[in-house]
C-alpha positions as CSV (number, residue, x, y, z in Angstrom):
1,G,0.0,0.0,0.0
2,W,0.9,3.6,-0.2
3,V,2.0,3.8,3.4
4,A,4.4,0.9,3.2
5,S,5.8,2.3,0.0
6,G,6.9,5.4,1.7
7,R,4.4,7.8,0.0
8,A,3.3,9.1,3.3
9,A,0.6,11.8,3.2
10,G,2.3,13.9,5.9
11,A,5.9,13.4,5.0
12,A,6.3,16.7,3.3
13,R,4.1,18.7,5.7
14,Q,4.9,20.4,8.9
15,G,2.8,20.0,12.1
16,I,1.1,23.0,13.4
17,L,1.1,22.0,17.1
18,R,4.7,21.9,18.4
19,G,4.2,21.5,22.2
20,P,6.3,18.9,24.1
21,G,3.6,16.2,23.8
22,Y,3.3,16.6,20.0
23,Q,7.1,16.6,19.6
24,A,7.3,13.4,21.6
25,M,4.5,11.8,19.6
26,D,6.3,12.8,16.4
27,E,9.5,11.1,17.6
28,Y,7.6,8.0,18.8
29,F,5.7,7.6,15.5
30,A,8.8,8.2,13.4
31,R,10.2,4.9,14.9
32,H,7.3,3.1,13.2
33,G,7.7,4.4,9.7
34,C,6.0,7.1,7.7
35,A,2.4,6.5,8.9
36,G,3.0,8.7,12.0
37,A,3.7,11.8,10.0
38,S,0.6,11.0,7.9
39,R,-1.5,10.7,11.0
40,M,-0.3,13.8,12.6
41,C,-0.2,16.1,9.6
42,S,-2.7,14.8,7.1
43,T,-5.7,13.3,8.9
44,A,-8.4,14.5,11.2
45,S,-10.6,12.7,13.6
46,M,-13.5,12.9,16.0
47,Q,-13.5,11.5,19.5
48,V,-16.6,10.3,21.2
49,N,-16.7,9.9,24.9
50,V,-19.5,7.9,26.5
51,G,-20.6,8.0,30.1
52,F,-20.2,5.2,32.5
53,R,-23.0,2.7,33.0
54,E,-23.6,-0.1,35.4
55,D,-23.4,-2.6,32.6
56,F,-20.0,-1.7,31.4
57,D,-19.5,-5.0,29.3
58,S,-22.6,-4.3,27.2
59,Q,-21.7,-0.7,26.7
60,W,-18.2,-1.7,25.5
61,T,-19.6,-4.4,23.2
62,L,-22.0,-1.8,21.6
63,A,-19.1,0.7,21.2
64,H,-16.9,-2.0,19.7
65,D,-19.7,-3.3,17.4
66,I,-20.5,0.2,16.0
67,A,-16.8,1.1,15.3
68,P,-16.9,-0.2,11.7
69,F,-20.1,1.8,11.1
70,L,-18.4,5.0,12.4
71,G,-15.4,4.3,10.2
72,A,-17.7,4.0,7.3
73,I,-19.4,7.3,8.0
74,F,-16.1,9.1,7.6
75,A,-14.8,6.8,4.9
76,H,-14.7,9.1,2.0
77,S,-11.1,10.3,2.1
78,P,-9.6,8.7,-0.9
79,L,-7.0,11.4,-1.7
80,V,-3.5,12.2,-0.4
81,A,-1.9,15.5,-1.6
82,G,-4.6,15.6,-4.3
83,R,-3.9,12.1,-5.7
84,P,-5.8,8.8,-5.1
85,S,-4.3,6.9,-2.1
86,G,-5.7,3.6,-3.2
87,W,-8.0,3.5,-0.1
88,Q,-11.6,4.7,0.4
89,S,-10.6,5.9,3.8
90,T,-7.0,7.1,3.9
91,R,-7.3,7.9,7.6
92,L,-8.2,4.3,8.4
93,A,-5.4,3.0,6.2
94,V,-2.9,5.2,8.1
95,W,-4.3,4.3,11.4
96,S,-4.1,0.5,10.7
97,A,-0.5,0.9,9.6
98,L,0.5,3.2,12.5
99,D,1.1,1.1,15.6
100,P,-0.9,-2.1,15.8
101,A,-0.3,-2.6,19.5
102,R,-2.1,0.7,20.1
103,T,-4.5,0.9,17.2
104,R,-5.8,-2.6,16.5
105,P,-9.4,-3.3,17.5
106,V,-9.8,-4.8,20.9
107,A,-11.2,-8.4,20.6
108,T,-13.9,-8.8,23.1
109,K,-15.3,-12.0,24.5
110,S,-17.7,-12.2,27.5
111,D,-15.4,-10.1,29.6
112,A,-15.0,-6.8,27.8
113,R,-13.8,-4.9,30.9
114,N,-10.8,-7.2,31.4
115,D,-10.1,-7.5,27.7
116,W,-9.8,-3.7,27.5
117,T,-7.7,-3.5,30.6
118,R,-5.3,-6.1,29.2
119,Y,-5.1,-4.3,25.9
120,A,-4.3,-1.0,27.5
121,L,-1.8,-2.5,29.9
122,D,0.0,-4.3,27.1
123,A,0.2,-1.1,24.9
124,P,3.5,0.6,24.4
125,V,4.1,3.8,26.4
126,M,4.3,6.6,23.8
127,L,5.7,9.3,26.1
128,I,6.5,10.1,29.6
129,R,5.9,13.7,30.9
130,N,8.6,15.1,33.2
131,P,9.4,18.6,34.4
132,D,11.3,19.5,31.3
133,G,8.6,18.3,28.9
134,C,8.1,14.8,27.4
135,V,10.4,12.0,26.6
136,V,10.0,8.9,24.5
137,P,11.2,5.7,26.3
138,E,14.5,4.5,24.7
139,Q,13.3,0.9,24.6
140,S,9.8,-0.5,24.1
141,L,8.0,-0.2,27.4
142,T,4.5,-1.4,28.0
143,L,2.1,0.5,30.3
144,R,2.0,-2.6,32.5
145,R,5.8,-2.6,33.0
146,W,5.9,1.2,33.4
147,I,3.3,1.1,36.2
């Protein structure tokens, strides 16, 4: 695909936000190829937060089940720098190539709460804030190990 071939959407663009967190994210994603630059400079997203309910597992299952539908709603982004990317949703293509340990869907069984907890704890730490700003861990560090 276009991401693997090095034709990253964001490779020639500069990020607008340059705070310590964004600089650390840029460094972290650069270690994973060109998809990070594409994600940070050439895509947009929408975040949906849902409230807590007593039946957390059914709430998580519903959110997980509608994720493909939400992706389809925003799927019409077939261009990169004015040229066809080869994907109907360039953002989803970038996201899937970015960092699978952080971006792959969470498989749920009958215990969604613990499935999500394991997924989050096994994800790599992207950055650590300190008094001087943010640093990217030198070696791969999971949230579980960092805690």
